[in-house]
MARMARDREN-712688 format. One line per field, with one value per residue (C-alpha): residue number from 1; residue in one letter; x, y, z. Coordinates in pm, whole numbers, plus 50000, padded with zeros to 5 digits. Layout:
<rs>
gudren = c(NUM;...)
minu = c(A;...)
px = c(X;...)
py = c(Y;...)
pz = c(Z;...)
</rs>
This chain:
<rs>
gudren = c(1;2;3;4;5;6;7;8;9;10;11;12;13;14;15;16;17;18;19;20;21;22;23;24;25;26;27;28;29;30;31;32;33;34;35;36;37;38;39;40;41;42;43;44;45;46;47;48;49;50;51;52;53;54;55;56;57;58;59;60;61;62;63;64;65;66;67;68;69;70;71;72;73;74;75;76;77;78;79;80;81;82;83;84;85;86;87;88;89;90;91;92;93;94;95;96;97;98;99;100;101;102;103;104;105;106;107;108;109;110;111;112;113;114;115;116;117;118;119;120;121;122;123;124;125;126;127;128;129;130;131;132;133;134;135;136;137;138;139;140;141;142;143;144;145;146;147;148;149;150;151;152;153;154;155;156;157;158;159;160;161;162;163;164;165;166;167;168;169;170;171;172;173;174;175;176;177;178;179;180;181;182;183;184;185;186;187;188;189;190;191;192;193;194;195;196;197;198;199;200;201;202;203;204;205;206;207;208;209;210;211;212;213;214;215;216;217;218;219;220;221;222;223;224;225;226;227;228;229;230;231;232;233;234;235;236;237;238;239;240;241;242;243;244;245;246;247;248;249;250;251;252;253;254;255;256;257;258;259;260;261;262;263;264;265;266;267;268;269;270;271;272;273;274;275;276;277;278;279;280;281;282;283;284;285;286;287;288;289;290;291;292;293;294;295;296;297;298;299;300;301;302;303;304;305;306;307;308;309;310;311;312;313;314;315;316;317;318;319;320;321;322;323;324;325;326;327;328;329;330;331;332;333;334;335;336;337;338;339;340;341;342;343;344;345;346;347;348;349;350;351;352;353;354;355;356;357;358;359;360;361;362;363;364;365;366;367;368;369;370;371;372;373;374;375;376;377;378;379;380;381;382;383;384;385;386;387;388;389;390;391;392;393;394;395;396;397;398;399;400;401;402;403;404;405;406;407;408;409;410;411;412;413;414;415;416;417;418;419;420;421;422;423;424;425;426;427;428;429;430;431;432;433;434;435;436;437;438;439;440;441;442;443;444;445;446;447;448;449;450;451;452;453;454;455;456;457;458;459;460;461;462;463;464;465;466;467;468;469;470;471;472;473;474;475;476;477;478;479;480;481;482;483;484;485;486;487;488;489;490;491;492;493;494;495;496;497;498)
minu = c(M;S;S;R;R;L;V;E;P;A;A;I;V;A;V;L;A;A;L;L;L;C;P;A;G;G;A;T;A;G;P;L;Q;D;D;L;K;A;R;R;G;R;L;L;D;Q;L;T;P;Q;S;L;A;V;V;W;S;A;P;T;R;V;Y;S;L;D;V;D;Y;E;Y;R;Q;D;S;N;L;L;Y;L;T;G;I;N;Q;P;G;T;T;L;V;L;M;P;G;N;K;T;Q;R;E;I;L;F;V;S;E;P;N;P;A;R;E;H;R;E;G;H;I;L;T;R;E;E;A;T;A;A;S;G;I;T;A;V;Y;Y;A;G;Q;L;E;P;F;L;A;A;M;F;G;H;T;A;F;G;D;P;K;L;A;E;A;R;E;Y;Q;T;F;F;D;G;V;A;A;G;R;A;S;L;A;L;P;L;G;P;P;P;Q;P;S;A;P;L;G;P;A;Y;E;F;A;N;K;A;R;D;R;Y;F;G;V;S;V;T;D;T;W;P;I;L;S;N;L;R;Q;V;K;T;P;Y;E;L;A;V;L;D;Q;S;A;A;I;S;S;D;A;H;L;A;G;M;R;A;A;R;P;G;R;Y;E;Y;E;V;E;A;E;I;E;R;T;Y;L;S;R;G;A;M;S;W;G;Y;P;S;I;V;G;S;G;P;N;A;T;I;L;H;Y;E;A;S;S;R;Q;M;Q;D;G;D;L;L;L;V;D;A;A;A;N;F;Q;G;L;T;V;D;I;T;R;T;Y;P;V;N;G;R;F;T;D;A;Q;K;D;I;Y;H;V;V;L;A;A;Q;E;A;G;I;R;A;A;K;S;G;N;K;T;A;D;I;T;R;A;A;A;E;A;V;K;A;G;L;L;K;L;G;L;I;T;D;A;S;G;D;Q;Y;R;T;W;Y;T;H;G;I;V;H;W;I;G;M;D;V;H;D;V;G;D;Y;E;R;P;L;A;P;G;M;A;F;V;I;E;P;G;L;Y;I;R;P;Q;A;L;D;T;L;P;D;T;P;E;N;R;A;F;K;A;A;V;A;P;A;I;A;K;Y;R;N;I;G;V;R;V;E;D;S;F;A;L;T;E;T;G;L;K;T;L;S;A;R;V;P;K;T;I;E;D;V;E;R;T;L;S;Q;S;G;T;R)
px = c(75013;74975;74918;74641;74300;74071;73745;73426;73211;72907;73106;73227;72872;72760;73035;72976;72608;72693;72922;72651;72416;72682;72855;72998;73225;73050;73103;73181;73501;73499;73674;73737;73899;74105;74225;74307;74512;74698;74776;74916;75110;75282;75382;75510;75718;75903;75991;76288;76208;76323;76083;75784;75557;75289;75007;74765;74412;74346;74242;73905;73912;73724;73495;73389;73362;73227;73140;73373;73410;73267;73532;73778;74008;74380;74419;74702;74515;74196;74396;74538;74242;73919;73822;73678;73690;73911;74128;74254;74618;74771;75097;75281;75566;75698;75927;75647;75553;75173;75060;75220;74916;74790;74506;74416;74065;73868;73709;73327;73189;72809;72806;73019;72821;72501;72648;72842;72729;72845;73211;73336;73381;73697;73497;73355;73700;73821;73525;73583;73962;74041;74288;74245;74474;74273;74333;74188;74355;74454;74680;74891;75145;75192;75232;75502;75680;75677;75815;76107;76157;76193;75874;75595;75248;74902;74833;75105;75120;75276;75569;75607;75610;75868;75629;75821;76174;76291;76212;76355;76681;76689;76645;76919;77159;77075;76925;76555;76364;76062;75883;75655;75469;75677;75630;75817;75995;75831;75996;76238;75989;75681;75533;75612;75335;75237;75464;75770;75688;75653;75985;76162;76015;76113;76473;76483;76353;76467;76840;76975;76647;76651;76352;76258;75998;75719;75564;75746;75651;75285;75282;75421;75170;74876;74989;74904;74544;74435;74155;73923;74019;73968;73618;73531;73689;73472;73161;73279;73309;72958;72810;73008;72901;72535;72591;72734;72434;72202;72390;72351;71977;71960;72165;71984;71979;71832;71925;72210;72532;72442;72130;72352;72584;72287;72172;72524;72576;72222;72310;72620;72423;72131;72373;72550;72866;73031;73052;73215;73572;73666;73466;73263;73365;73060;73160;72961;73063;73381;73386;73474;73819;73889;74066;73929;73616;73396;73144;72871;72674;72637;72316;72377;72309;72205;72523;72732;72952;72933;73244;73171;73454;73307;73325;73208;73400;73267;73405;73716;73800;73759;73778;73794;73566;73524;73283;73217;72888;72655;72371;72134;72219;72416;72783;72867;73125;73385;73317;73347;73686;73830;73653;73798;74152;74100;73945;74227;74478;74308;74290;74663;74729;74513;74714;75032;74886;75017;75227;75596;75540;75546;75306;75552;75480;75109;75184;75409;75163;74877;75090;75182;74815;74740;75019;74899;74540;74619;74843;74562;74317;74557;74595;74970;75221;75498;75443;75807;75814;75596;75338;75078;75116;74935;74611;74711;74796;74799;74929;74701;74790;74758;74697;74356;74250;74221;74282;74171;74534;74668;75021;75260;75587;75551;75884;75755;75659;75288;75177;74853;74671;74755;74468;74498;74329;74400;74256;74367;74207;74218;74122;74106;74142;74249;74397;74660;74836;74878;75120;75364;75681;75675;75918;75914;75846;75549;75406;75420;75259;74973;74907;74910;74666;74428;74172;74163;74125;73832;73670;73742;73759;73626;73583;73705;73700;73833;73768;73878;73834;73950;74133;74262;74544;74473;74657;74462;74497;74341;73992;73792;73610;73403;73303;72930;72948;72908;73215;73204;73021;72758;72698;72689;72434;72224;72220;72125;71844;71702;71650;71337;71404;71579)
py = c(60249;59877;59662;59457;59483;59774;59704;59790;60048;59818;59540;59776;59890;59527;59436;59746;59661;59307;59438;59666;59371;59161;59396;59103;59034;58741;58869;58627;58648;58944;59270;59362;59029;59048;59393;59283;58993;59228;59461;59174;59058;59394;59382;59024;59129;59383;59139;58905;58535;58460;58710;58656;58964;59025;59282;59303;59434;59735;59667;59769;60099;60176;60478;60469;60195;59889;60072;60062;60307;60199;59971;60109;59861;59921;60084;59861;59542;59675;59769;59416;59201;59405;59255;59498;59271;59274;58978;58940;58892;58859;58669;58687;58447;58520;58216;57964;57737;57760;57935;58277;58445;58317;58471;58427;58522;58506;58174;58170;58227;58201;58398;58677;58683;58718;59033;59183;59028;58774;58666;58562;58192;58080;58028;58379;58523;58350;58484;58838;58851;58593;58424;58047;57957;58066;57961;58072;58350;58110;57931;58239;58197;57822;57901;58163;57936;57660;57887;58008;57656;57504;57301;57265;57377;57262;56995;56722;56743;57088;56929;56666;56938;57141;57436;57657;57546;57878;58053;57768;57790;58165;58118;57853;58077;58392;58559;58543;58869;58951;59225;59446;59777;59964;60320;60619;60536;60673;60933;60785;60840;60733;60383;60136;60042;59677;59632;59761;59545;59240;59321;59338;59006;58844;58965;58813;58477;58422;58474;58549;58701;59065;59300;59513;59788;59741;60080;60263;59989;59997;60376;60380;60119;60303;60633;60520;60403;60108;60157;59979;60210;60517;60398;60352;60688;60846;60695;60811;61162;61141;61051;61326;61578;61492;61535;61885;61978;61849;62064;62370;62313;62289;62600;62924;63195;63080;62717;62548;62413;62063;62067;62103;61833;61600;61636;61573;61258;61133;61144;60930;60650;60671;60625;60322;60484;60308;60632;60972;60971;61221;61421;61688;62052;62281;62627;62947;63310;63327;62947;62941;63070;62764;62498;62190;62319;62019;62142;62228;62402;62763;62914;63059;63429;63639;63751;63454;63246;62872;62662;62292;62038;61689;61363;61004;60680;60458;60104;60216;60515;60881;61207;61553;61845;62192;62466;62806;62986;63252;63110;63381;63301;63617;63700;64044;64247;64182;63808;63813;63981;63703;63432;63557;63535;63180;63068;63230;63043;62712;62779;62856;62531;62336;62470;62341;61995;61798;61489;61543;61834;61791;61898;62177;62327;62339;62497;62766;62858;62898;63098;63352;63408;63449;63703;63912;63902;63988;64275;64416;64392;64561;64258;64247;64516;64300;64007;63902;63760;63551;63814;63623;63332;63540;63458;63161;62908;62550;62330;62295;61954;61609;61261;61095;60732;60478;60769;61127;61231;60930;60796;60886;61056;61430;61437;61188;61348;61354;61064;60908;60720;60966;61131;61446;61769;62135;62338;62699;62893;63238;63304;63667;63626;63947;63727;63612;63945;63880;63596;63818;63924;64282;64442;64778;64599;64409;64718;64896;64596;64588;64959;64934;64643;64761;64911;64590;64377;64591;64524;64150;64041;63691;63594;63239;63087;62751;62591;62229;61982;61624;61532;61225;61254;61047;60975;61259;61514;61622;61498;61690;61429;61689;61901;61863;62082;62447;62657;62994;63277;63279;62904;62900;63181;63021;62686;62846;63046;62731;62564;62778;62864;63200)
pz = c(08043;08090;07786;07948;07784;07858;08039;07855;08044;08031;08195;08465;08540;08564;08807;09018;09036;09144;09416;09545;09568;09744;09988;10180;09885;09716;09363;09084;08882;08648;08559;08923;09004;08683;08786;09141;09006;08771;09063;09268;08964;08930;09297;09260;08960;09174;09453;09449;09395;09750;09909;10133;10139;10401;10391;10683;10720;10938;11298;11431;11623;11943;11929;12293;12554;12366;12042;11742;11458;11126;10976;10722;10551;10509;10170;10050;10136;09976;09666;09637;09742;09729;10067;10322;10626;10938;11025;10668;10564;10219;10164;09833;09744;09395;09394;09446;09159;09178;09498;09464;09629;09964;10164;10529;10645;10968;11047;11042;11390;11436;11763;11622;11299;11501;11658;11369;11043;10788;10772;10431;10377;10203;09885;09905;09969;09652;09454;09581;09538;09270;09509;09513;09805;10110;10471;10802;11001;11281;11035;10956;11234;11173;10804;10865;11114;10855;10583;10795;10929;10580;10625;10367;10469;10367;10109;10118;09740;09779;09963;09694;09429;09627;09609;09851;09764;09622;09949;10158;09963;10025;10399;10409;10217;10414;10107;10194;10229;10443;10250;10461;10405;10663;10541;10685;11013;11328;11549;11809;12092;11895;11929;11656;11415;11359;11055;11242;11544;11321;11150;11487;11600;11271;11309;11659;11542;11187;11142;10798;10676;10567;10589;10290;10261;10007;10085;09800;09553;09653;09646;09293;09178;09333;09185;08830;08813;08602;08345;08589;08874;08655;08568;08936;09022;08753;08914;09256;09113;08963;09303;09474;09210;09263;09636;09585;09372;09646;09897;09677;09661;10040;10122;10198;10465;10794;10750;10933;10791;10909;10690;10384;10512;10567;10206;10080;10281;10214;09845;09902;10062;09822;09532;09680;09817;10113;10313;10292;10167;10438;10695;10517;10552;10537;10655;10616;10669;10880;10901;10530;10629;10851;10645;10821;10985;11076;11335;11077;11351;11237;11102;10756;10717;10420;10246;10359;10137;10202;10143;10093;10066;10040;09845;09867;09905;09628;09606;09791;09572;09664;09472;09631;09539;09688;09587;09742;09676;09822;10028;09900;09539;09447;09497;09631;09440;09710;09701;09323;09348;09562;09364;09034;09173;09297;08970;08770;08985;08921;08548;08545;08729;08485;08191;08357;08432;08137;08085;08157;08396;08772;09042;09126;08782;08867;09203;09053;08778;09024;09269;09001;08926;09297;09343;09051;09173;09535;09427;09215;09507;09749;09975;09918;09829;09681;09444;09450;09801;10030;10132;09933;10177;10438;10256;10041;10305;10176;09898;09598;09448;09597;09460;09498;09492;09772;10009;09954;10007;09826;09818;09538;09452;09393;09208;08951;08618;08543;08326;08199;08472;08749;08936;09145;09254;09193;09483;09524;09808;09963;10324;10432;10806;10982;11255;11005;11047;11420;11347;11156;11343;11466;11220;11041;10713;10853;11022;10686;10519;10770;10727;10349;10326;10600;10357;10151;10463;10574;10236;10213;10576;10657;10292;10232;09884;09770;09432;09398;09117;09069;08752;08572;08321;08010;07686;07524;07803;08130;08220;08480;08689;08875;08574;08643;08954;08845;08900;08722;08894;08621;08636;09015;09034;08758;08939;09269;09107;08944;09281;09319;09684;09653)
</rs>
């Protein structure tokens, strides 16, 4: 863990409240800006002194014709600056004497602001990010040309102070590095992303400058949350938990899946979340066996299970929560059978989620519980092989944070500050047997499990919680959402509608 000071919860709440009141980013300096500066500092520390790093904002995306999607900032830029505005670029120069962090933002435009809303001034960008050197976006190219041309930029005093000399010397000696968030290379026939295109243009124009990838550095930094991030993630989980409870109150036979989804997403907005963290999955009956079902159009029937996978994006951080429950308030015996296996798998995974272990240890522990449970129910005949994968079809651990499937190294041992989910699921889809090769072994398997499939067909159950690993152990961020069969049924009965 970092040695920087911890943020008091009261201070965090105050800053979060200020941010909610100033969504354009006009917050004063405080715990958020301190944390952003510390994040940038850790990135700067891992760059060579003769580096120039660039991180861009995400572009706007067209929904249809002249209508754009709601804007979503690039996660790396949001992580480093806290600014949720297009047309923003961050430049980091670790060898500079005073201006190691330089921000470029869109220039105020009254006509555009009349159409689309307020654009941050340079002063507001400084207040939001804690970066004091702020220029307009139109100055980015002249700035980069000046840096690679050994020419000072901006205030003449910077030239007198030889502000950029370390980088200039690196360019002259052929040791300068252009550090970009390249990420995994695209397939040979795939189009190049903006970072790769920029790297190619830089190689054509600036001889003797190497290109390095900051993606692994940023991924490693984002994998371990700061105390401030953990506090925000906790609040994001609280909002998402309330949303799940609202969905449970809305679910009942005769209603439609979209009515549950509406209550969930209404709760996000009423609690100050930016939006959903990912499109909500609200699947009833057979739809509960579809991993990424998003239509939300089916009318729920008496006896259905409803699988709800949903979470909010609060201040740029997202958890991930799934619950499965009967819309009439009572599990059938068959539903309980499957539910018990899934819950046992998650509990086994939780026991393995401790510092020093890896996510693979969680996965193995949960899989053993699933195999034992499926064998007992007659849904597999051999626990030593991969038969269980017929019904247990996805990975159960992923990182959470700026993205719901956040960046991070799955070979890295678990450590305090990491946040992740454990989400076992079983999906008894008879169609799954149709994908098996026609062999004597598979024909025998199908015949042996036919009675169990008749009993459990179209039952889909997933239980997913978000966790943060702390110095004292595992913290369940989504603990307020009922999970055991008894607690789920009690919560549903208390809604007074069943």
